[in-house]
C-alpha atoms as one frame of an Amber mdcrd trajectory, in Angstrom:
protein
 -19.385 -21.060 104.321 -19.759 -24.618 105.588 -22.647 -26.571 104.066 -24.132
 -30.058 104.238 -26.096 -31.307 101.230 -28.240 -34.329 102.098 -28.987 -36.536
  99.110 -26.550 -37.107  96.252 -28.921 -37.582  93.335 -28.963 -35.186  90.397
 -29.874 -32.124  92.437 -27.820 -32.837  95.527 -24.635 -34.027  93.841 -24.555
 -31.201  91.308 -25.336 -28.628  94.015 -22.622 -29.971  96.312 -19.953 -29.993
  93.592 -20.909 -26.518  92.362 -21.013 -24.963  95.831 -17.497 -26.321  96.373
 -16.469 -24.810  93.046 -17.725 -21.460  94.379 -15.374 -21.738  97.359 -17.660
 -23.112 100.061 -16.775 -26.099 102.256 -19.331 -28.753 101.337 -20.125 -32.203
 102.686 -22.369 -34.400 100.585 -24.426 -36.809 102.685 -26.124 -40.002 101.548
 -27.376 -43.102 103.382 -26.120 -45.287 100.510 -22.628 -46.157 101.739 -21.592
 -47.739  98.435 -22.478 -44.518  96.637 -20.525 -42.519  99.199 -17.440 -44.679
  98.662 -17.699 -44.197  94.908 -17.912 -40.415  95.318 -15.046 -40.387  97.800
 -12.994 -42.060  95.081 -13.701 -39.184  92.696 -16.154 -41.015  90.463 -19.588
 -39.623  89.719 -22.575 -41.894  90.246 -24.494 -40.202  87.417 -23.534 -39.083
  83.944 -23.658 -35.309  83.689 -21.238 -33.302  81.506 -18.547 -31.621  83.618
 -19.711 -33.060  86.932 -17.035 -35.666  87.561 -14.336 -33.089  86.904 -15.855
 -30.798  89.536 -16.085 -33.651  92.038 -12.418 -34.527  91.586 -11.396 -30.892
  91.827 -13.431 -30.427  95.007 -11.852 -33.488  96.603  -8.365 -32.340  95.646
  -8.892 -28.864  97.135 -10.579 -30.449 100.184 -13.575 -28.167  99.716 -15.745
 -31.202  98.975 -16.181 -34.385 100.984 -18.761 -37.131 101.350 -20.162 -39.081
 104.293 -23.100 -41.280 105.242 -23.396 -39.694 108.703 -25.217 -36.356 108.832
 -24.882 -36.119 112.614 -21.097 -36.024 112.288 -21.135 -32.822 110.235 -24.041
 -30.991 111.913 -21.861 -29.295 114.570 -19.732 -27.690 111.870 -22.188 -26.370
 109.240 -24.212 -23.194 108.841 -26.647 -24.564 106.265 -28.223 -27.985 105.729
 -29.677 -28.542 102.260 -32.307 -31.244 101.901 -31.941 -32.513  98.336 -33.498
 -35.932  98.804 -35.903 -37.495  96.330 -39.624 -36.739  96.446 -40.924 -39.520
  94.196 -44.481 -39.969  93.095 -46.479 -41.589  95.869 -50.096 -42.538  96.434
 -52.590 -40.713  94.182 -49.605 -39.028  92.424 -48.815 -36.964  95.522 -45.162
 -36.266  96.313 -43.722 -38.765  98.796 -42.190 -36.525 101.472 -40.943 -39.160
 103.895 -37.284 -38.541 103.093 -37.687 -34.767 103.470 -39.279 -35.160 106.888
 -36.629 -37.705 107.883 -33.870 -35.187 107.163 -35.698 -32.476 109.119 -36.188
 -34.870 112.031 -32.517 -35.878 112.073 -31.425 -32.251 112.121 -33.858 -31.396
 114.907 -32.764 -34.341 117.059 -29.042 -33.648 116.800 -28.479 -29.935 116.148
 -26.986 -27.942 119.018 -26.551 -24.538 117.392 -28.332 -22.135 115.042 -28.380
 -23.128 111.374 -30.555 -22.729 108.287 -32.499 -25.688 106.894 -33.046 -25.373
 103.135 -35.484 -27.443 101.102 -33.853 -27.904  97.706 -36.126 -30.816  96.852
 -39.318 -30.232  94.903 -42.049 -30.171  97.547 -45.753 -29.215  97.633 -46.735
 -25.843  99.036 -46.900 -25.988 102.813 -44.052 -28.485 103.219 -41.681 -25.839
 104.569 -44.150 -24.929 107.279 -44.549 -28.592 108.259 -40.767 -29.020 108.441
 -40.350 -25.865 110.505 -43.078 -26.916 112.938 -41.592 -30.399 113.266 -38.135
 -29.023 113.980 -39.480 -26.504 116.491 -41.467 -29.196 118.343 -38.487 -31.528
 118.614 -36.183 -28.726 119.749 -38.710 -27.768 122.417 -38.885 -31.382 123.611
 -35.096 -31.400 123.853 -35.087 -28.124 125.736 -32.947 -26.497 123.034 -33.200
 -22.790 122.276 -31.336 -22.807 118.945 -33.031 -21.310 115.879 -33.516 -23.411
 112.737 -35.557 -21.512 110.125 -36.714 -23.413 107.055 -36.069 -21.879 103.630
 -37.385 -22.911 100.210 -34.722 -22.750  97.480 -36.038 -24.741  94.502 -33.732
 -25.929  91.751 -34.280 -25.386  88.029 -31.689 -27.736  86.565 -31.845 -29.263
  83.112 -30.261 -32.676  82.986 -27.357 -32.478  80.581 -26.892 -28.800  81.479
 -27.061 -29.088  85.265 -23.583 -27.734  86.055 -24.085 -24.655  83.896 -27.589
 -24.120  85.257 -26.251 -24.194  88.827 -23.290 -21.899  88.315 -25.036 -19.532
  85.867 -28.753 -19.758  86.668 -31.519 -17.693  85.099 -32.603 -16.806  88.638
 -32.212 -17.879  92.241 -35.547 -18.233  94.033 -35.481 -18.027  97.833 -38.587
 -18.383  99.969 -38.240 -17.027 103.513 -40.934 -16.118 106.026 -39.835 -13.343
 108.392 -36.315 -14.631 109.045 -33.824 -11.815 108.488 -30.806 -13.862 109.561
 -31.734 -16.646 107.140 -31.955 -14.101 104.332 -28.464 -12.813 105.130 -27.133
 -16.375 105.160 -28.617 -17.130 101.743 -27.282 -13.855 100.335 -23.790 -14.761
 101.512 -24.074 -18.275 100.122 -25.005 -17.107  96.636 -22.854 -13.982  96.517
 -20.351 -15.549  94.050 -23.251 -15.910  91.595 -25.126 -12.667  92.255 -21.867
 -10.733  91.862 -21.919 -11.519  88.147 -25.436 -10.143  87.778 -27.635 -13.208
  88.229 -30.890 -12.205  89.950 -31.764 -13.445  93.428 -35.487 -13.146  94.087
 -36.852 -13.281  97.624 -40.473 -14.159  98.284 -42.613 -16.044 100.778 -41.791
 -19.681 101.343 -45.194 -20.697  99.970 -44.660 -18.710  96.776 -41.256 -20.286
  96.232 -42.705 -23.778  96.662 -45.351 -23.011  94.040 -42.852 -21.475  91.589
 -41.097 -24.799  90.980 -44.262 -26.734  90.152 -45.657 -23.820  88.147 -42.484
 -23.525  86.040 -42.336 -27.213  85.165 -46.055 -27.465  84.473 -45.952 -24.433
  82.178 -43.032 -25.812  80.157 -44.729 -29.197  79.959 -47.921 -27.497  78.765
 -45.978 -25.793  75.985 -44.628 -29.172  74.859 -48.066 -30.768  74.951 -49.598
 -27.852  73.089 -47.281 -28.204  70.102 -47.653 -31.987  70.226 -51.431 -31.605
  70.165 -51.091 -29.722  66.877 -49.127 -32.558  65.268 -52.344 -34.536  64.885
 -53.965 -31.641  63.042 -50.936 -31.302  60.768 -50.987 -35.009  59.928 -54.674
 -34.892  59.001 -54.512 -31.695  56.943 -51.069 -31.743  55.312 -49.540 -29.094
  57.551 -45.933 -29.244  58.736 -45.459 -28.905  62.494 -41.952 -27.531  62.001
 -43.326 -24.612  60.034 -46.109 -24.103  62.551 -43.622 -24.046  65.430 -41.366
 -21.590  63.585 -44.279 -19.288  62.866 -45.382 -19.374  66.480 -41.913 -19.101
  67.996 -40.999 -15.925  66.126 -43.647 -14.137  68.173 -41.604 -12.706  71.051
 -44.522 -13.263  73.403 -44.275 -17.012  72.729 -40.646 -17.738  71.864 -39.248
 -20.845  70.143 -38.147 -22.897  73.150 -40.174 -25.988  74.080 -42.011 -25.896
  70.753 -40.151 -28.865  69.298 -42.706 -31.560  68.517 -41.992 -35.200  69.254
 -43.115 -38.106  71.417 -43.475 -35.952  74.514 -41.618 -35.275  77.714 -40.183
 -37.772  80.194 -37.558 -37.723  82.898 -37.571 -37.172  86.624 -39.341 -33.798
  86.773 -42.039 -33.019  84.232 -44.145 -36.210  84.546 -43.898 -36.312  88.332
 -44.364 -32.594  88.926 -47.300 -32.247  86.550 -49.121 -35.097  88.302 -48.196
 -33.722  91.727 -49.564 -30.280  90.839 -52.833 -31.881  89.734 -52.961 -33.705
  93.073 -52.294 -30.457  94.984 -55.096 -28.731  93.069 -57.515 -31.531  93.947
 -56.607 -31.227  97.633 -57.731 -27.600  97.457 -60.792 -28.349  95.273 -59.361
 -26.437  92.303 -59.913 -27.104  88.611 -56.499 -27.324  86.914 -57.874 -28.453
  83.559 -54.934 -27.120  81.562 -52.460 -29.125  83.632 -54.638 -32.238  83.425
 -54.805 -31.878  79.637 -51.018 -31.469  79.518 -50.567 -34.833  81.205 -53.224
 -36.530  79.092 -51.871 -35.242  75.769 -48.337 -36.301  76.677 -49.439 -39.877
  77.343 -51.508 -39.976  74.148 -48.679 -38.601  72.025 -46.336 -41.375  73.059
 -48.937 -44.113  72.594 -50.077 -42.725  69.240 -46.561 -42.930  67.787 -45.878
 -46.363  69.222 -49.172 -47.754  67.916 -48.237 -46.610  64.411 -44.920 -48.443
  64.663 -46.497 -51.670  65.900 -49.176 -51.580  63.218 -46.582 -51.249  60.445
 -44.178 -54.051  61.384 -44.242 -57.474  59.768 -44.320 -60.388  62.199 -41.092
 -61.107  64.093 -39.300 -58.035  62.808 -35.852 -56.952  63.925 -36.084 -53.384
  65.270 -33.229 -51.020  66.043 -33.841 -48.555  68.858 -31.635 -45.472  68.871
 -31.576 -43.789  72.265 -32.627 -45.190  75.633 -32.306 -42.259  78.045 -35.236
 -39.866  78.298 -33.138 -37.071  76.763 -29.588 -36.571  75.439 -26.579 -35.736
  77.643 -27.809 -37.892  80.509 -28.049 -41.541  81.447 -31.338 -40.966  83.277
 -33.926 -43.594  82.372 -36.812 -42.250  84.455 -40.023 -42.090  82.385 -37.969
 -42.776  79.243 -39.992 -43.667  76.130 -37.765 -46.693  75.593 -39.156 -48.276
  78.760 -42.616 -48.216  77.169 -41.799 -49.076  73.559 -39.313 -51.921  73.992
 -41.607 -54.121  76.138 -44.419 -53.470  73.647 -42.233 -54.595  70.753 -40.956
 -57.665  72.596 -44.498 -58.546  73.640 -45.548 -58.434  69.985 -42.846 -60.954
  69.079 -40.235 -58.594  67.626 -36.506 -58.594  68.415 -34.625 -55.515  69.610
 -31.088 -54.255  69.192 -30.541 -50.946  71.010 -27.826 -48.326  71.287 -27.374
 -45.307  73.551 -24.055 -43.476  74.106 -24.419 -43.343  77.907 -27.516 -45.101
  79.229 -27.055 -48.744  78.233 -25.760 -49.949  81.604 -28.720 -48.461  83.424
 -31.063 -49.703  80.706 -29.829 -53.274  81.176 -31.005 -53.134  84.783 -34.482
 -51.951  83.802 -35.299 -53.743  80.555 -36.384 -57.361  80.342 -34.135 -59.987
  78.862 -34.221 -60.368  75.118 -32.769 -56.962  74.287 -29.429 -56.958  72.478
 -27.161 -53.943  72.932 -24.972 -52.642  70.123 -21.767 -50.611  70.249 -22.890
 -48.088  67.635 -25.958 -46.785  65.884 -25.072 -48.536  62.643 -24.420 -51.847
  64.378 -27.865 -51.632  65.920 -29.394 -50.971  62.494 -27.666 -53.881  60.755
 -30.365 -56.112  59.254 -33.194 -54.189  60.939 -36.678 -54.019  59.457 -37.112
 -50.602  61.098 -35.065 -48.040  63.011 -36.750 -46.026  65.762 -35.100 -42.849
  67.070 -36.202 -42.099  70.641 -33.439 -39.838  71.976 -31.882 -37.039  69.944
 -28.228 -37.599  70.802 -25.873 -35.718  68.476 -24.338 -39.002  67.344 -27.627
 -39.857  65.615 -27.987 -36.502  63.866 -25.073 -37.024  61.507 -25.895 -40.550
  60.374 -25.190 -41.202  56.677 -28.607 -42.126  55.287 -27.147 -44.016  52.351
 -25.046 -46.144  54.708 -28.113 -46.711  56.863 -30.139 -47.833  53.848 -27.451
 -50.375  52.926 -27.296 -51.702  56.509 -31.018 -52.171  56.991 -33.180 -55.023
  55.747 -36.321 -52.860  55.689 -36.837 -49.205  54.868 -38.727 -47.606  57.770
 -37.068 -44.846  59.799 -39.280 -43.735  62.677 -38.156 -40.324  63.873 -39.634
 -39.767  67.328 -37.890 -36.421  67.725 -38.257 -34.929  64.225 -34.476 -34.753
  63.870 -34.130 -35.644  60.190 -35.122 -33.903  56.982 -37.728 -36.124  55.305
 -36.391 -35.345  51.823 -32.868 -36.534  52.719 -34.202 -39.754  54.181 -36.342
 -40.447  51.132 -33.558 -39.612  48.691 -31.568 -42.445  50.301 -34.383 -44.861
  49.534 -35.843 -45.006  53.055 -39.368 -44.357  54.284 -39.571 -41.425  56.706
 -42.088 -41.405  59.553 -42.025 -38.302  61.742 -44.561 -36.582  63.967 -46.673
 -33.856  62.387 -44.354 -33.908  59.348 -45.554 -35.390  56.069
């Protein structure tokens, strides 16, 4: 099949490269011409394991190409994916201007039947608005072509996005009374459904809700276990043991029960707030979702306040990890963007290290941050080390070597990666979350 994917961020770029890997002819479209030139040269504009290799392979086989002009490819494609950003806008509502802009461009220039697919995360009802907009413009143009709008939300984990696209848990497709669109989507995903991955059809409105519901539920699970860390700290409990005991119940499961400083990134914070905003529009009480957001913010602040209260004046602090999670260079809603300005504002100095995110971090963090080439270089002479991102490179650190490198003794483990006994045996002070 011939496909256009509009937007080459995480969702769009991974989708385009993976669809090409599945044998489809794919054109990635982006208004950023510099980004397009970079992609045309076979270089990925984001760090995601395995992605750059797929981009280069797609270019070599000529199944993948990139352009800044959607109108040029419209006459040749059967499906247009809208994978543009829907950032947090006024009152935490999703900003849909880019989605509507893509729909408008398609409607103004299409001259044949095709399927318009919303891959972006959008509030319920967005598909209907897009479909009505397209229909109105086509009518004004006197065009009789059919452009149904489909909801096909993504469920990608950054750091695992290629695998999640090629081997998904499920494919959700929302279609309202459009048999031809259903057949088109079945053909598109046949390489994946052939190996047994489920494709679930439902109404467009249901599919739009599924994405927000999934992210909010996972975020709630994180906030729930983080809520219990405060109880553990006050009573002598160990949150690791609590999480293990809970997770062995098959009705609960162990995933997303790892306590720490809370969630960040491009999806959970934005989608949780957007779902709260949607509920308010419909006069609904989504207290659980509101508590999820509130607990997440408190968890981060609670840990950071403890760090600030413990530091002597003008301390040197090593920060390990800048991205919001490992295996990505994504800095959106990263804890480092909160903690580092707080430390600098309190008069402390910072030396930071992250395996992939330092270049992006330099663009976002204020001057005064020094960047190291390794974890141990960052820790040299530090009063305290703060782990914010659980990259594998930090897991195997020699605690005795760390103790010799540091000036102080405090290791602040924001992800509960280390065994407290091992840290203390090396002569360091361990500070975790919900772990005594």
